[in-house]
MARLUM-509090 format. One record per residue (C-alpha): residue in three letters; y, z, x. Coordinates in Angstrom, 1 decimal. Each point is the difference from the previous one (the first is absolute). Example, Ala and Ser with C-alpha at 12.3 -4.5 7.8 and 13.67 -1.06 7.14 Angstrom:
MARLUM-509090
pt resn: ala; c2: -4.5; c3: 7.8; c1: 12.3
pt resn: ser; c2: 3.4; c3: -0.7; c1: 1.4
END
This chain:
MARLUM-509090
pt resn: met; c2: 0.0; c3: 0.0; c1: 0.0
pt resn: ala; c2: 3.3; c3: -1.1; c1: 1.5
pt resn: val; c2: 2.9; c3: 2.4; c1: -0.4
pt resn: ala; c2: 3.8; c3: -0.4; c1: 0.1
pt resn: phe; c2: 2.7; c3: 2.6; c1: 0.0
pt resn: val; c2: 3.3; c3: -0.8; c1: -1.8
pt resn: phe; c2: 3.3; c3: 1.7; c1: -0.1
pt resn: pro; c2: 2.5; c3: 0.2; c1: -2.9
pt resn: gly; c2: 3.6; c3: -1.2; c1: -0.1
pt resn: gln; c2: 3.3; c3: 1.2; c1: -1.5
pt resn: gly; c2: -0.3; c3: 1.2; c1: -3.6
pt resn: ser; c2: -3.0; c3: 2.3; c1: 0.7
pt resn: gln; c2: 2.2; c3: 2.9; c1: 1.1
pt resn: ala; c2: 0.1; c3: 3.2; c1: -2.0
pt resn: val; c2: 1.4; c3: 3.5; c1: 0.7
pt resn: gly; c2: -2.8; c3: 2.2; c1: 1.2
pt resn: met; c2: -2.0; c3: -2.8; c1: 1.8
pt resn: gly; c2: -1.7; c3: 1.3; c1: 3.1
pt resn: lys; c2: 0.6; c3: 3.7; c1: -0.7
pt resn: ala; c2: -3.6; c3: 0.8; c1: -0.8
pt resn: leu; c2: -1.1; c3: -2.0; c1: 3.0
pt resn: ala; c2: 2.3; c3: 2.1; c1: 2.2
pt resn: gly; c2: -1.2; c3: 3.2; c1: -1.6
pt resn: asn; c2: -3.6; c3: -0.7; c1: 0.6
pt resn: phe; c2: -0.3; c3: -2.0; c1: 3.3
pt resn: ala; c2: 1.5; c3: 0.5; c1: 3.4
pt resn: pro; c2: -0.2; c3: -3.7; c1: 0.9
pt resn: ala; c2: 2.2; c3: -0.8; c1: -3.0
pt resn: arg; c2: 2.6; c3: 2.6; c1: 1.0
pt resn: ala; c2: 0.0; c3: -1.5; c1: 3.5
pt resn: val; c2: 0.9; c3: -3.4; c1: -1.5
pt resn: phe; c2: 2.8; c3: 1.4; c1: -2.1
pt resn: asp; c2: 1.4; c3: 1.9; c1: 3.0
pt resn: glu; c2: -0.1; c3: -3.1; c1: 2.1
pt resn: val; c2: 1.9; c3: -2.0; c1: -2.6
pt resn: asp; c2: 2.6; c3: 2.8; c1: -0.4
pt resn: gly; c2: 0.4; c3: 0.1; c1: 3.8
pt resn: ala; c2: 0.3; c3: -3.8; c1: 0.3
pt resn: leu; c2: 2.7; c3: -0.2; c1: -2.7
pt resn: gly; c2: 1.8; c3: 3.2; c1: 1.0
pt resn: ser; c2: -0.1; c3: 1.3; c1: -3.6
pt resn: lys; c2: -2.3; c3: 1.8; c1: -2.3
pt resn: leu; c2: -1.3; c3: -2.9; c1: -2.0
pt resn: ser; c2: -3.1; c3: 2.0; c1: -0.8
pt resn: thr; c2: 2.1; c3: 2.6; c1: -1.9
pt resn: leu; c2: 1.5; c3: -2.9; c1: -2.0
pt resn: met; c2: -3.5; c3: -1.4; c1: -0.7
pt resn: phe; c2: -1.4; c3: 3.4; c1: -1.1
pt resn: glu; c2: 3.0; c3: 1.3; c1: -2.0
pt resn: gly; c2: 2.3; c3: -2.9; c1: -0.9
pt resn: pro; c2: 2.5; c3: -0.7; c1: -1.4
pt resn: ala; c2: -1.6; c3: -3.2; c1: -1.4
pt resn: asp; c2: 3.2; c3: -2.1; c1: 0.2
pt resn: thr; c2: 0.3; c3: 0.7; c1: 3.7
pt resn: leu; c2: -3.7; c3: -0.6; c1: 0.8
pt resn: thr; c2: 0.3; c3: -3.4; c1: -1.9
pt resn: leu; c2: 2.7; c3: -1.2; c1: 2.3
pt resn: thr; c2: -1.5; c3: -2.9; c1: 2.0
pt resn: glu; c2: 0.7; c3: 1.5; c1: 3.4
pt resn: asn; c2: -1.9; c3: 3.2; c1: -1.0
pt resn: ala; c2: -2.8; c3: -1.5; c1: -2.2
pt resn: gln; c2: -1.2; c3: -2.4; c1: 2.6
pt resn: pro; c2: -0.7; c3: 2.5; c1: 2.9
pt resn: ala; c2: -1.2; c3: 2.6; c1: -2.6
pt resn: leu; c2: -2.6; c3: -2.3; c1: -1.4
pt resn: met; c2: -1.2; c3: -0.9; c1: 3.5
pt resn: ala; c2: -0.2; c3: 3.7; c1: 0.9
pt resn: val; c2: -2.3; c3: 0.8; c1: -3.0
pt resn: ser; c2: -2.2; c3: -3.0; c1: 0.8
pt resn: leu; c2: -0.4; c3: 1.0; c1: 3.6
pt resn: ala; c2: -0.6; c3: 3.7; c1: -0.9
pt resn: val; c2: -2.9; c3: -1.2; c1: -2.1
pt resn: met; c2: -1.4; c3: -2.1; c1: 2.8
pt resn: arg; c2: 0.3; c3: 2.8; c1: 2.6
pt resn: val; c2: -1.8; c3: 2.4; c1: -2.3
pt resn: leu; c2: -2.8; c3: -2.6; c1: -0.6
pt resn: glu; c2: -0.2; c3: -0.5; c1: 3.8
pt resn: phe; c2: 0.1; c3: 3.7; c1: 1.1
pt resn: glu; c2: -1.7; c3: 1.7; c1: -3.0
pt resn: val; c2: -2.4; c3: -2.7; c1: -1.2
pt resn: gly; c2: -0.8; c3: -2.0; c1: 3.1
pt resn: leu; c2: 1.5; c3: -3.4; c1: -1.0
pt resn: asp; c2: 0.2; c3: -2.5; c1: 2.8
pt resn: leu; c2: 2.1; c3: -2.9; c1: -1.2
pt resn: lys; c2: -1.3; c3: -2.4; c1: 2.7
pt resn: arg; c2: -3.6; c3: 0.8; c1: -0.9
pt resn: asp; c2: 0.4; c3: 0.5; c1: -3.8
pt resn: ala; c2: 2.4; c3: -2.6; c1: -1.2
pt resn: gln; c2: 0.3; c3: -3.8; c1: 0.2
pt resn: phe; c2: 3.7; c3: -0.3; c1: -0.9
pt resn: val; c2: 3.2; c3: 2.0; c1: -0.7
pt resn: ala; c2: 2.8; c3: -1.3; c1: -2.2
pt resn: gly; c2: 3.1; c3: 1.5; c1: -1.7
pt resn: his; c2: 2.4; c3: -1.0; c1: -2.7
pt resn: ser; c2: 3.5; c3: -0.7; c1: 1.5
pt resn: leu; c2: 0.9; c3: 3.2; c1: 1.9
pt resn: gly; c2: -3.7; c3: 0.9; c1: -0.2
pt resn: glu; c2: -0.6; c3: -2.6; c1: 2.6
pt resn: tyr; c2: 1.6; c3: 2.4; c1: 2.5
pt resn: ser; c2: -2.3; c3: 2.7; c1: -1.2
pt resn: ala; c2: -3.0; c3: -2.2; c1: 0.5
pt resn: leu; c2: 1.2; c3: -0.9; c1: 3.5
pt resn: ala; c2: 0.6; c3: 3.6; c1: 0.9
pt resn: ala; c2: -3.4; c3: 1.0; c1: -1.3
pt resn: ala; c2: -1.6; c3: -2.7; c1: 2.1
pt resn: gly; c2: 1.9; c3: 1.1; c1: 3.2
pt resn: ala; c2: 2.5; c3: -2.9; c1: 0.3
pt resn: phe; c2: 2.9; c3: 2.5; c1: -0.4
pt resn: thr; c2: 0.4; c3: 3.7; c1: 0.6
pt resn: ile; c2: 0.7; c3: 2.0; c1: -3.1
pt resn: ala; c2: 3.4; c3: 0.9; c1: 1.5
pt resn: asp; c2: 0.9; c3: -3.7; c1: 0.6
pt resn: ala; c2: -1.2; c3: -0.9; c1: -3.5
pt resn: ala; c2: 2.2; c3: 2.7; c1: -1.5
pt resn: arg; c2: 3.1; c3: -1.1; c1: 1.9
pt resn: leu; c2: -0.7; c3: -3.7; c1: -0.7
pt resn: leu; c2: -0.3; c3: 0.7; c1: -3.8
pt resn: arg; c2: 3.2; c3: 2.1; c1: 0.0
pt resn: thr; c2: 1.8; c3: -2.9; c1: 1.7
pt resn: arg; c2: -1.7; c3: -2.5; c1: -2.4
pt resn: gly; c2: 1.0; c3: 2.0; c1: -3.1
pt resn: gln; c2: 3.6; c3: 0.3; c1: 1.1
pt resn: ala; c2: 0.3; c3: -3.6; c1: 1.0
pt resn: met; c2: -1.5; c3: -1.3; c1: -3.2
pt resn: gln; c2: 2.4; c3: 2.2; c1: -2.0
pt resn: lys; c2: 3.1; c3: -1.2; c1: 2.0
pt resn: ala; c2: -1.0; c3: -3.7; c1: 0.0
pt resn: val; c2: 1.3; c3: -0.6; c1: -3.6
pt resn: pro; c2: 2.9; c3: 1.9; c1: -1.8
pt resn: val; c2: -1.2; c3: 2.0; c1: -3.0
pt resn: gly; c2: 0.2; c3: -2.1; c1: -3.1
pt resn: val; c2: -0.3; c3: -3.4; c1: 1.7
pt resn: gly; c2: -3.8; c3: -0.2; c1: 0.0
pt resn: ala; c2: -2.8; c3: 0.8; c1: -2.3
pt resn: met; c2: -3.8; c3: -0.2; c1: -0.5
pt resn: ala; c2: -2.0; c3: -0.7; c1: -3.1
pt resn: ala; c2: -3.7; c3: 0.2; c1: -0.9
pt resn: leu; c2: -1.5; c3: -3.0; c1: -1.7
pt resn: leu; c2: -3.3; c3: 1.0; c1: -1.7
pt resn: gly; c2: -2.5; c3: -2.5; c1: -1.4
pt resn: leu; c2: 0.9; c3: -3.0; c1: 2.2
pt resn: asp; c2: -2.0; c3: -1.1; c1: 2.9
pt resn: phe; c2: 1.6; c3: -0.3; c1: 3.4
pt resn: asp; c2: 0.7; c3: -3.7; c1: -0.1
pt resn: ala; c2: 1.7; c3: 0.3; c1: -3.4
pt resn: ala; c2: 2.1; c3: 2.9; c1: 1.2
pt resn: val; c2: 1.1; c3: -2.0; c1: 3.1
pt resn: ala; c2: 1.0; c3: -2.8; c1: -2.3
pt resn: val; c2: 2.0; c3: 2.4; c1: -2.2
pt resn: ala; c2: 1.8; c3: 1.4; c1: 3.1
pt resn: ala; c2: 0.8; c3: -3.5; c1: 1.2
pt resn: glu; c2: 1.4; c3: -1.0; c1: -3.3
pt resn: ala; c2: 2.1; c3: 3.2; c1: -0.3
pt resn: ala; c2: 1.4; c3: -0.1; c1: 3.5
pt resn: gln; c2: 2.5; c3: -2.8; c1: -0.5
pt resn: asp; c2: 2.5; c3: 0.7; c1: 2.8
pt resn: asp; c2: -1.2; c3: 3.5; c1: 0.5
pt resn: val; c2: -3.0; c3: 1.6; c1: 1.6
pt resn: cys; c2: -3.0; c3: 0.7; c1: -2.2
pt resn: gln; c2: -3.5; c3: 0.3; c1: 1.6
pt resn: ala; c2: -3.4; c3: 1.3; c1: -0.6
pt resn: ala; c2: 0.1; c3: 3.3; c1: 1.8
pt resn: asn; c2: -3.4; c3: 1.6; c1: -0.8
pt resn: asp; c2: -3.2; c3: -1.7; c1: -1.2
pt resn: asn; c2: -1.8; c3: 3.1; c1: -1.1
pt resn: gly; c2: -2.8; c3: -1.7; c1: -1.8
pt resn: ala; c2: -1.3; c3: 0.2; c1: -3.6
pt resn: gly; c2: 3.0; c3: -2.0; c1: -1.2
pt resn: gln; c2: 2.5; c3: 2.3; c1: 1.4
pt resn: val; c2: 2.7; c3: -1.7; c1: 2.1
pt resn: val; c2: 3.3; c3: 1.5; c1: 1.0
pt resn: val; c2: 3.0; c3: -2.2; c1: 0.7
pt resn: ser; c2: 3.1; c3: 0.9; c1: 2.0
pt resn: gly; c2: 3.4; c3: -1.3; c1: 0.8
pt resn: asn; c2: 3.6; c3: -0.2; c1: -1.3
pt resn: lys; c2: 0.3; c3: 2.0; c1: -3.2
pt resn: ala; c2: 1.2; c3: -2.9; c1: -2.2
pt resn: ala; c2: -2.9; c3: -2.2; c1: 1.2
pt resn: val; c2: -2.6; c3: 2.8; c1: -0.6
pt resn: glu; c2: 1.4; c3: 0.6; c1: -3.5
pt resn: arg; c2: -0.4; c3: -3.8; c1: -0.6
pt resn: ala; c2: -3.6; c3: 0.3; c1: 1.2
pt resn: val; c2: -0.8; c3: 2.7; c1: -2.5
pt resn: glu; c2: 1.2; c3: -2.2; c1: -2.9
pt resn: ile; c2: -1.7; c3: -3.1; c1: 1.3
pt resn: ala; c2: -3.3; c3: 1.9; c1: 0.5
pt resn: lys; c2: 0.1; c3: 1.3; c1: -3.6
pt resn: ala; c2: 0.6; c3: -3.6; c1: -1.2
pt resn: lys; c2: -3.0; c3: -1.2; c1: 2.0
pt resn: gly; c2: -2.4; c3: 2.6; c1: -1.5
pt resn: ala; c2: 0.2; c3: 3.0; c1: 2.3
pt resn: lys; c2: -1.5; c3: 3.1; c1: -1.8
pt resn: arg; c2: 2.9; c3: 2.1; c1: 1.4
pt resn: ala; c2: 2.9; c3: -0.7; c1: 2.3
pt resn: met; c2: 2.4; c3: 2.8; c1: 1.0
pt resn: leu; c2: 2.4; c3: 1.1; c1: 2.6
pt resn: leu; c2: -1.2; c3: 2.7; c1: 2.4
pt resn: pro; c2: 1.9; c3: 3.2; c1: 0.8
pt resn: val; c2: 0.3; c3: -0.8; c1: 3.7
pt resn: ser; c2: 2.9; c3: 0.5; c1: 2.4
pt resn: ala; c2: -0.1; c3: -3.4; c1: 1.8
pt resn: pro; c2: -1.6; c3: -3.4; c1: -0.3
pt resn: phe; c2: -2.9; c3: 0.4; c1: 2.4
pt resn: his; c2: -2.2; c3: -2.8; c1: 1.4
pt resn: cys; c2: 2.5; c3: -2.9; c1: -0.4
pt resn: ala; c2: 2.4; c3: -2.0; c1: 2.1
pt resn: leu; c2: 2.8; c3: 2.5; c1: -0.8
pt resn: met; c2: -1.8; c3: 2.4; c1: 2.3
pt resn: gln; c2: 0.6; c3: -2.1; c1: 3.1
pt resn: pro; c2: 2.4; c3: 2.6; c1: 1.5
pt resn: ala; c2: -2.7; c3: 2.6; c1: -0.2
pt resn: ala; c2: -2.5; c3: -2.4; c1: 1.5
pt resn: asp; c2: 2.3; c3: -0.4; c1: 3.0
pt resn: val; c2: 0.3; c3: 3.8; c1: 0.3
pt resn: met; c2: -3.8; c3: 0.3; c1: 0.0
pt resn: ala; c2: -0.5; c3: -2.7; c1: 2.6
pt resn: asp; c2: 2.2; c3: 2.0; c1: 2.3
pt resn: ala; c2: -1.6; c3: 3.4; c1: -0.8
pt resn: leu; c2: -3.6; c3: -1.4; c1: 0.4
pt resn: ser; c2: 1.0; c3: -1.5; c1: 3.4
pt resn: lys; c2: 0.6; c3: 3.5; c1: 1.3
pt resn: val; c2: -3.3; c3: 1.7; c1: -0.9
pt resn: ser; c2: -3.5; c3: -0.3; c1: 1.5
pt resn: val; c2: -2.3; c3: -1.9; c1: -2.3
pt resn: lys; c2: -3.7; c3: 0.2; c1: 0.9
pt resn: lys; c2: -2.9; c3: -2.0; c1: -1.2
pt resn: pro; c2: -1.4; c3: 1.8; c1: -3.1
pt resn: val; c2: -3.6; c3: 1.2; c1: 0.1
pt resn: val; c2: -0.7; c3: -2.1; c1: -3.1
pt resn: pro; c2: 1.8; c3: -3.1; c1: -1.3
pt resn: val; c2: 2.9; c3: 0.4; c1: -2.4
pt resn: val; c2: 0.2; c3: -2.5; c1: -2.8
pt resn: ala; c2: 3.7; c3: -0.9; c1: 0.1
pt resn: asn; c2: 2.0; c3: -0.1; c1: -3.2
pt resn: val; c2: 1.8; c3: -3.3; c1: 0.7
pt resn: leu; c2: -3.1; c3: -1.8; c1: 1.4
pt resn: ala; c2: -2.8; c3: 1.4; c1: -2.2
pt resn: lys; c2: -2.3; c3: -0.2; c1: 3.1
pt resn: pro; c2: -1.0; c3: 2.5; c1: 2.7
pt resn: ile; c2: 1.9; c3: 0.3; c1: 3.2
pt resn: gln; c2: -0.3; c3: 2.2; c1: 3.1
pt resn: glu; c2: 2.2; c3: -1.3; c1: 2.7
pt resn: pro; c2: 3.2; c3: 2.1; c1: 0.5
pt resn: ala; c2: 2.3; c3: -3.1; c1: 0.1
pt resn: asp; c2: -1.5; c3: -1.2; c1: -3.3
pt resn: ile; c2: 0.4; c3: 3.5; c1: -1.6
pt resn: val; c2: 3.7; c3: 0.1; c1: 1.0
pt resn: ala; c2: 0.7; c3: -3.5; c1: -1.4
pt resn: ala; c2: -1.8; c3: 0.8; c1: -3.2
pt resn: leu; c2: 2.0; c3: 3.3; c1: -0.5
pt resn: val; c2: 3.3; c3: -1.8; c1: 0.5
pt resn: lys; c2: -0.9; c3: -2.8; c1: -2.3
pt resn: gln; c2: -1.2; c3: 2.5; c1: -2.6
pt resn: val; c2: 3.5; c3: 1.3; c1: -0.6
pt resn: thr; c2: 1.0; c3: -3.3; c1: -1.6
pt resn: gly; c2: -3.4; c3: -1.4; c1: -0.9
pt resn: thr; c2: -2.4; c3: 0.4; c1: -2.8
pt resn: val; c2: -2.5; c3: 2.9; c1: -0.1
pt resn: arg; c2: -3.2; c3: -2.0; c1: -0.7
pt resn: trp; c2: -2.0; c3: 2.9; c1: -1.1
pt resn: arg; c2: -2.3; c3: -1.9; c1: -2.3
pt resn: glu; c2: -0.9; c3: -2.4; c1: 2.8
pt resn: cys; c2: -0.4; c3: 2.9; c1: 2.5
pt resn: val; c2: -2.6; c3: 1.7; c1: -2.3
pt resn: ala; c2: -1.7; c3: -3.3; c1: -0.7
pt resn: ala; c2: -0.3; c3: -0.7; c1: 3.7
pt resn: met; c2: -1.5; c3: 3.4; c1: 0.8
pt resn: ala; c2: -2.5; c3: -0.4; c1: -3.0
pt resn: gly; c2: -0.8; c3: -3.5; c1: 1.2
pt resn: ala; c2: -0.9; c3: 1.4; c1: 3.4
pt resn: gly; c2: -2.5; c3: 2.4; c1: -1.5
pt resn: val; c2: 2.0; c3: 3.1; c1: -0.8
pt resn: thr; c2: -1.3; c3: 1.7; c1: -3.1
pt resn: lys; c2: 1.4; c3: 3.5; c1: 0.5
pt resn: phe; c2: 3.8; c3: 0.7; c1: 0.2
pt resn: tyr; c2: 1.5; c3: 3.4; c1: 0.7
pt resn: glu; c2: 3.6; c3: 0.5; c1: -0.8
pt resn: ala; c2: 1.4; c3: 2.7; c1: 2.3
pt resn: gly; c2: 3.1; c3: 1.8; c1: -1.1
pt resn: ala; c2: 2.1; c3: 0.7; c1: -3.0
pt resn: gly; c2: -1.0; c3: -1.4; c1: -3.4
pt resn: lys; c2: -2.5; c3: -2.5; c1: -1.2
pt resn: val; c2: 2.0; c3: -3.2; c1: -0.5
pt resn: leu; c2: -1.9; c3: -2.1; c1: 2.5
pt resn: ser; c2: -3.4; c3: 1.2; c1: -1.3
pt resn: gly; c2: 0.8; c3: -1.3; c1: -3.5
pt resn: leu; c2: 1.2; c3: -3.3; c1: 1.3
pt resn: ile; c2: -3.0; c3: -0.5; c1: 2.3
pt resn: lys; c2: -2.4; c3: 0.5; c1: -2.9
pt resn: arg; c2: 1.7; c3: -2.7; c1: -2.0
pt resn: ile; c2: 0.2; c3: -2.5; c1: 3.0
pt resn: ala; c2: -3.4; c3: 0.3; c1: 1.5
pt resn: glu; c2: -2.7; c3: 0.0; c1: -2.6
pt resn: gly; c2: -2.7; c3: 2.5; c1: 0.7
pt resn: ala; c2: 2.0; c3: 1.8; c1: 2.8
pt resn: asn; c2: 0.0; c3: 3.8; c1: 0.1
pt resn: ala; c2: 3.4; c3: 1.5; c1: 0.7
pt resn: thr; c2: 0.5; c3: 3.7; c1: 0.5
pt resn: ala; c2: 3.3; c3: 1.9; c1: 0.6
pt resn: ile; c2: 0.1; c3: 2.8; c1: 2.5
pt resn: gly; c2: 3.1; c3: 2.2; c1: -0.1
pt resn: thr; c2: -1.0; c3: 3.5; c1: -0.8
pt resn: pro; c2: -2.3; c3: 2.7; c1: 1.5
pt resn: glu; c2: -2.3; c3: -0.6; c1: -3.0
pt resn: asp; c2: -0.1; c3: -3.8; c1: 0.8
pt resn: ile; c2: -0.9; c3: 0.8; c1: 3.6
pt resn: gly; c2: -2.8; c3: 2.3; c1: -1.1
pt resn: ala; c2: -1.4; c3: -2.7; c1: -2.2
pt resn: phe; c2: 0.2; c3: -2.5; c1: 2.9
pt resn: lys; c2: -1.9; c3: 2.4; c1: 2.2
pt resn: ala; c2: -2.6; c3: 0.5; c1: -2.6
pt resn: ser; c2: -0.6; c3: -3.7; c1: -0.6
pt resn: ala; c2: -2.8; c3: -0.6; c1: 2.5
pt resn: gly; c2: 2.2; c3: 1.2; c1: 2.9
pt resn: gly; c2: 3.0; c3: -2.0; c1: -1.1
pt resn: val; c2: 0.0; c3: -3.7; c1: 0.6
pt resn: ser; c2: -3.7; c3: -0.7; c1: 0.4
END
């Protein structure tokens, strides 16, 4: 049975995430301490206690979600005996989760991943003035239909497919007026639902180019090692392992489409039948079950989840 570990993206954050892990496992506390030290602030306190509106800020949510994911992985390694190189065929993450995947596989240190995600969050927020951009979810249209809707809506503005999440769930991003046009066009073309999303910036579209430039500079200053297992890159929907390819994919990811449906399909096509979602929430597990028929997807984010993982024939086997 081939196994992949996947890592959630923005939107999975919630006040209290990671608190039980920290209370029960020393390796989890060590991860949160390392992230706090790297950022020079008590992000862990914000995660455990809130307030929610501050945790939801992009510059906080991104490193916080990575911290929870890596806390889960360290507990699985130190308490359960997980060896990613031995026990997994791939890792992958949704948007910021790609950084979590890379840190879990040893391409980045946890401290570098935290600093990169703080920089990424700040740069993405600053790239477009508030109110200029928007994102919308188009439900019930396949990807090609959603791309056609975005193209029709763009006119002289930016409107692109930002996330292909699978199961007829595509998110478009761009100038607010164009995204609003896309919502109406999608409804006219038979979308089950089309609605603006409560986000602070238009992620994963050409308007994010200033943030991509910031990340190219930031990534050039950190050590990137070859991960112990391949990462299935969002913008390529195929596995990569060379540091130069990883950096290029992460820069492109800021403005490019998160091809999650294709990423999952690629892993399933390579024989993966068991997916573990490490971190906060269960969003990816739900998507995976709808994308890859017959795939088993399990979320691991709490001490109880870790106990269940340990009890299931020694974890991954």
